[in-house]
C-alpha positions as CSV (number, residue, x, y, z in Angstrom):
1,X,1.8,146.3,118.0
2,X,5.5,147.4,117.7
3,X,8.2,145.0,118.5
4,X,10.2,147.8,120.2
5,X,9.8,148.0,124.1
6,X,7.9,151.1,125.2
7,X,10.1,154.1,126.0
8,X,12.7,153.2,123.4
9,X,13.1,155.7,120.7
10,X,13.5,154.6,116.9
11,X,17.0,155.6,117.2
12,X,17.9,153.6,120.4
13,X,20.9,151.6,119.8
14,X,19.1,148.2,120.6
15,X,15.9,149.1,118.6
16,X,17.4,148.0,115.3
17,X,18.9,144.9,116.8
18,X,15.5,143.9,117.9
19,X,13.8,144.7,114.8
20,X,16.4,142.5,112.8
21,X,15.7,139.8,115.4
22,X,11.9,140.0,114.9
23,X,12.4,140.0,111.1
24,X,14.5,136.8,111.3
25,X,12.0,135.0,113.6
26,X,9.2,135.9,111.0
27,X,11.2,134.4,108.2
28,X,12.1,131.4,110.2
29,X,8.3,130.9,111.1
30,X,7.4,131.1,107.4
31,X,10.0,128.5,106.6
32,X,8.8,126.2,109.3
33,X,5.2,126.6,108.1
34,X,6.3,126.0,104.6
35,X,8.4,123.0,105.3
36,X,6.9,121.6,108.3
37,X,3.9,119.5,106.9
38,X,5.9,117.4,104.4
39,X,8.8,116.9,106.6
40,X,6.6,115.9,109.5
41,X,5.0,113.2,107.3
42,X,8.5,111.9,106.1
43,X,9.6,111.8,109.8
44,X,6.4,109.7,110.6
45,X,7.0,107.4,107.9
46,X,10.7,107.0,108.8
47,X,9.6,106.3,112.5
48,X,7.3,103.5,111.3
49,X,9.8,101.9,109.0
50,X,12.5,102.1,111.7
51,X,10.2,100.2,114.2
52,X,9.2,97.6,111.4
53,X,13.0,97.4,110.4
54,X,13.7,95.9,113.9
55,X,11.3,93.4,113.4
56,X,12.6,92.6,109.8
57,X,16.2,93.2,110.1
58,X,16.9,91.7,106.7
59,X,15.2,94.6,105.1
60,X,16.0,97.3,107.9
61,X,14.6,100.7,108.4
62,X,16.1,102.5,105.2
63,X,14.8,100.1,102.8
64,X,11.3,100.0,104.3
65,X,11.4,103.7,104.4
66,X,11.3,103.9,100.7
67,X,8.8,101.2,100.5
68,X,6.4,102.6,103.0
69,X,7.1,106.0,101.5
70,X,5.7,104.9,98.1
71,X,2.8,103.2,99.5
72,X,1.8,106.2,101.5
73,X,2.4,108.4,98.6
74,X,0.3,106.3,96.4
75,X,-2.7,106.9,98.9
76,X,-2.1,110.4,100.1
77,X,-0.8,111.9,96.7
78,X,1.3,114.7,98.2
79,X,0.6,117.9,96.5
80,X,2.1,121.5,96.7
81,X,1.5,121.8,100.5
82,X,3.9,118.8,101.3
83,X,6.4,119.1,98.3
84,X,8.8,121.7,100.0
85,X,9.2,119.4,103.3
86,X,9.4,116.2,101.2
87,X,12.3,118.0,99.1
88,X,14.1,118.9,102.3
89,X,13.8,115.3,103.5
90,X,14.9,113.8,100.2
91,X,18.1,115.9,99.6
92,X,19.6,117.9,102.6
93,X,18.7,115.2,105.1
94,X,20.3,112.6,102.8
95,X,23.4,114.4,102.5
96,X,23.4,115.1,106.3
97,X,23.0,111.5,107.0
98,X,26.1,110.6,105.0
99,X,28.2,113.3,106.8
100,X,27.0,112.0,110.1
101,X,27.8,108.5,109.2
102,X,31.1,109.7,108.1
103,X,32.0,110.2,111.8
104,X,32.3,106.5,112.2
105,X,35.0,106.3,109.5
106,X,38.6,107.3,109.6
107,X,40.5,108.8,106.7
108,X,42.9,105.7,106.6
109,X,40.0,103.6,105.9
110,X,38.7,106.0,103.3
111,X,42.2,105.9,101.5
112,X,42.6,102.2,101.9
113,X,39.1,101.2,100.7
114,X,39.1,104.0,97.8
115,X,42.4,102.8,96.6
116,X,41.5,99.0,97.0
117,X,38.1,99.5,95.0
118,X,39.8,101.5,92.1
119,X,40.1,98.4,89.6
120,X,36.4,97.4,90.2
121,X,35.3,101.0,90.0
122,X,37.1,102.0,86.8
123,X,36.2,98.7,85.3
124,X,32.3,99.1,86.0
125,X,32.6,102.8,84.9
126,X,33.8,101.5,81.5
127,X,31.3,99.1,81.2
128,X,28.5,101.7,81.8
129,X,30.0,104.3,79.5
130,X,31.0,101.8,76.7
131,X,27.7,100.0,77.1
132,X,25.7,102.9,77.1
133,X,27.3,104.0,73.8
134,X,26.9,100.5,72.1
135,X,23.5,99.6,73.6
136,X,22.0,103.1,73.0
137,X,22.9,103.0,69.3
138,X,21.5,99.3,68.9
139,X,18.2,100.5,70.8
140,X,17.9,103.9,69.1
141,X,18.3,105.8,72.2
142,X,20.6,108.6,71.1
143,X,22.0,112.0,72.0
144,X,21.6,113.4,75.6
145,X,19.3,110.8,76.8
146,X,21.8,108.0,76.3
147,X,24.6,110.2,77.9
148,X,22.7,111.0,81.0
149,X,21.6,107.3,81.4
150,X,25.0,106.1,81.0
151,X,26.6,108.7,83.4
152,X,23.9,108.1,85.9
153,X,24.4,104.4,85.9
154,X,28.1,104.5,85.8
155,X,28.7,107.2,88.5
156,X,26.1,108.4,91.0
157,X,22.7,108.4,89.6
158,X,20.7,111.7,89.8
159,X,23.6,113.7,91.1
160,X,25.8,112.8,88.1
161,X,22.7,113.5,85.8
162,X,22.3,116.9,87.3
163,X,26.0,117.7,87.0
164,X,26.3,116.6,83.5
165,X,23.0,118.4,82.6
166,X,24.6,121.7,83.8
167,X,27.0,121.3,81.0
168,X,25.2,119.7,78.1
169,X,22.0,121.5,78.7
170,X,19.6,118.7,77.6
171,X,16.0,119.1,76.8
172,X,13.6,118.7,79.6
173,X,12.1,115.5,78.3
174,X,15.7,113.9,78.1
175,X,16.4,114.9,81.7
176,X,12.9,113.3,82.7
177,X,13.6,110.0,80.9
178,X,17.1,109.8,82.3
179,X,16.0,110.4,86.0
180,X,12.9,108.2,85.6
181,X,15.0,105.4,84.6
182,X,17.6,105.9,87.3
183,X,14.8,106.1,89.9
184,X,13.2,102.9,88.7
185,X,16.6,100.7,89.2
186,X,17.3,102.6,92.4
187,X,14.2,101.1,94.0
188,X,14.9,97.9,92.5
189,X,18.6,97.8,93.7
190,X,17.4,98.6,97.3
191,X,15.1,95.7,97.3
192,X,17.0,93.0,95.3
193,X,20.7,93.5,96.1
194,X,20.5,92.4,99.8
195,X,18.5,89.4,98.8
196,X,21.0,88.4,96.2
197,X,24.0,89.3,98.4
198,X,22.7,86.7,101.1
199,X,21.8,84.2,98.2
200,X,25.5,84.4,97.2
201,X,26.7,84.2,100.8
202,X,28.7,87.4,100.4
203,X,30.5,88.8,103.3
204,X,29.8,92.4,104.3
205,X,33.0,93.9,102.8
206,X,32.4,92.2,99.5
207,X,28.7,93.3,99.6
208,X,29.6,96.9,100.4
209,X,32.1,96.8,97.3
210,X,29.4,95.5,95.1
211,X,26.8,98.0,96.4
212,X,29.2,100.7,95.9
213,X,30.1,100.1,92.4
214,X,26.9,98.8,90.9
215,X,23.9,100.5,92.5
216,X,23.2,104.0,90.8
217,X,22.5,106.6,93.4
218,X,24.1,107.3,96.8
219,X,20.8,107.0,98.7
220,X,20.1,103.4,97.5
221,X,23.7,102.3,98.0
222,X,23.6,103.4,101.6
223,X,20.2,101.9,102.1
224,X,21.1,98.6,100.5
225,X,24.5,98.6,102.5
226,X,23.2,99.5,105.9
227,X,20.5,96.8,105.7
228,X,23.1,94.4,105.1
229,X,25.3,95.2,108.1
230,X,27.5,97.9,109.5
231,X,30.7,96.7,107.8
232,X,29.0,96.8,104.4
233,X,27.7,100.2,105.1
234,X,31.2,101.7,105.8
235,X,32.6,99.8,102.8
236,X,29.7,100.8,100.5
237,X,29.7,104.5,101.5
238,X,33.5,105.0,101.1
239,X,33.3,103.1,97.6
240,X,30.3,105.2,96.5
241,X,31.8,108.3,97.5
242,X,35.0,107.7,95.9
243,X,33.1,106.7,92.7
244,X,31.2,110.1,93.0
245,X,34.5,111.7,92.3
246,X,34.4,110.3,88.7
247,X,31.9,113.2,88.2
248,X,34.8,115.7,87.9
249,X,36.8,114.2,84.9
250,X,33.5,113.2,83.2
251,X,32.0,116.4,83.4
252,X,35.0,118.4,82.5
253,X,35.5,116.0,79.5
254,X,31.9,116.7,78.4
255,X,32.4,120.4,78.9
256,X,35.4,120.4,76.7
257,X,33.6,118.4,73.9
258,X,30.6,120.7,74.0
259,X,32.7,123.8,74.0
260,X,34.5,122.5,70.9
261,X,31.2,121.8,69.2
262,X,29.7,125.2,70.0
263,X,32.5,127.5,70.7
264,X,31.3,128.0,74.2
265,X,34.5,128.2,76.6
266,X,32.6,129.0,79.8
267,X,34.2,127.4,82.8
268,X,32.1,125.0,85.0
269,X,31.8,126.1,88.5
270,X,33.5,123.7,91.0
271,X,30.2,123.7,93.1
272,X,28.5,122.0,90.3
273,X,31.2,119.3,89.9
274,X,32.2,118.6,93.7
275,X,29.2,117.7,95.9
276,X,29.4,119.7,99.2
277,X,28.3,116.8,101.2
278,X,31.3,114.8,99.9
279,X,33.5,117.6,101.5
280,X,31.5,117.3,104.8
281,X,31.9,113.5,104.8
282,X,35.6,113.8,104.3
283,X,35.8,116.4,107.1
284,X,33.8,114.2,109.4
285,X,36.1,111.4,108.8
286,X,39.1,113.7,109.4
287,X,37.5,114.6,112.8
288,X,37.2,110.8,113.7
289,X,40.9,110.2,112.6
290,X,41.9,113.1,114.9
291,X,40.1,111.6,117.9
292,X,37.8,114.7,117.8
293,X,34.7,112.2,117.9
294,X,34.4,110.9,121.4
295,X,33.9,107.0,121.3
296,X,30.8,107.1,123.5
297,X,29.1,109.2,120.7
298,X,29.7,106.5,118.0
299,X,26.6,104.4,118.7
300,X,24.3,107.6,118.9
301,X,25.7,109.1,115.8
302,X,25.3,105.8,114.0
303,X,21.8,105.8,115.0
304,X,21.3,109.3,114.0
305,X,22.8,108.9,110.7
306,X,20.7,105.8,110.0
307,X,17.4,107.6,110.9
308,X,18.2,110.6,108.9
309,X,18.7,108.2,105.9
310,X,15.6,106.5,106.6
311,X,13.7,109.9,106.7
312,X,15.5,111.0,103.5
313,X,14.4,107.6,101.7
314,X,10.8,108.0,103.1
315,X,10.8,111.5,101.4
316,X,12.0,110.0,98.2
317,X,9.5,107.4,98.5
318,X,6.6,109.8,99.1
319,X,7.4,111.6,96.0
320,X,7.6,108.5,93.7
321,X,5.1,108.3,90.8
322,X,4.9,105.1,89.1
323,X,3.1,106.7,86.2
324,X,6.3,109.0,85.7
325,X,8.3,105.7,85.7
326,X,6.1,104.3,82.9
327,X,6.4,107.7,81.2
328,X,10.1,107.4,80.7
329,X,9.5,105.3,77.7
330,X,10.3,101.7,76.9
331,X,13.7,102.2,75.2
332,X,15.5,104.4,77.9
333,X,14.1,102.2,80.5
334,X,15.5,99.2,78.7
335,X,18.7,100.8,78.1
336,X,18.9,101.6,81.9
337,X,18.0,98.0,82.9
338,X,20.6,96.3,80.6
339,X,23.3,98.7,81.8
340,X,22.2,98.2,85.5
341,X,22.6,94.4,84.9
342,X,25.9,94.6,83.0
343,X,27.4,96.9,85.7
344,X,26.1,94.5,88.6
345,X,27.5,91.4,86.8
346,X,30.9,93.0,85.9
347,X,31.3,94.2,89.4
348,X,31.1,90.7,90.7
349,X,33.2,89.5,87.8
350,X,36.1,92.1,88.6
351,X,35.7,91.2,92.3
352,X,36.2,87.6,91.6
353,X,39.1,88.3,89.2
354,X,40.9,90.5,91.8
355,X,40.3,88.0,94.7
356,X,38.0,90.6,96.3
357,X,34.9,88.2,96.4
């Protein structure tokens, strides 16, 4: 059946427009059919986690999202049908949640928190990179695996690993080892950091700074900080996104070193260095600073941002494979664990030394 109304000749001025619209709707329908099943499962898990989070506020919805997702994933074992939707939940929705949460933070807060956290942030980055080099040599973890685990621990987990991998072009096995190691300690951080924070009687600002400087991945920082409290969430997000900027000098330095060794002088595209969600977060904070976000929207946007985050973590949990974590190997896993503990301890020590704790 034709999509053009009867009586309209093929040359009618509106016929091409209707044809394009029909083709666009067809493509949209195929995307929905492809993404819908996995995304629907992530949303269901997120809804359950949100409800349970209200009953267990110490953990909260985001933390329970990744836990329930991992449990459901172990039973369901999502395959190719669910994978596209889970990928949308795990990455674009995570980035959208950070942008939405940015509407509750002003640029003044971003600058204040970012500058105030620099001593702790730079100290933990030095511990991660220097410790990775030293411990990697002692453990026999060399080459790209050591670099990727160190950068992932010191900056921002899988995002930093992806940015660095685009420059140093590691073997697939090295990349898998590094990502598996980072994922393992991301999950551990989401579960353990709030417990340790309460045991140490940390206030929300101190916990947000600790989470933002000592937890590997952005999603895990946000999950742990949101479960600790709203002030911890704001602090943790800003500190973490400021820490994410460290990707830029590190990737550029690695690109220069690689270029010297290989003679390859290609420029690194800025899109591979600066995450777009970081730009979106700053724009959202700018809108809040200019009073463009109505005060009555803040509570709803905070709930929306938290639910999007819970959905993203549910998607990540649904794709976790404990066998993949074991396959990362003992030595890279040990390196990641030692660096993780060293960064967490040095963050607390630097906070105490600077009076932030």
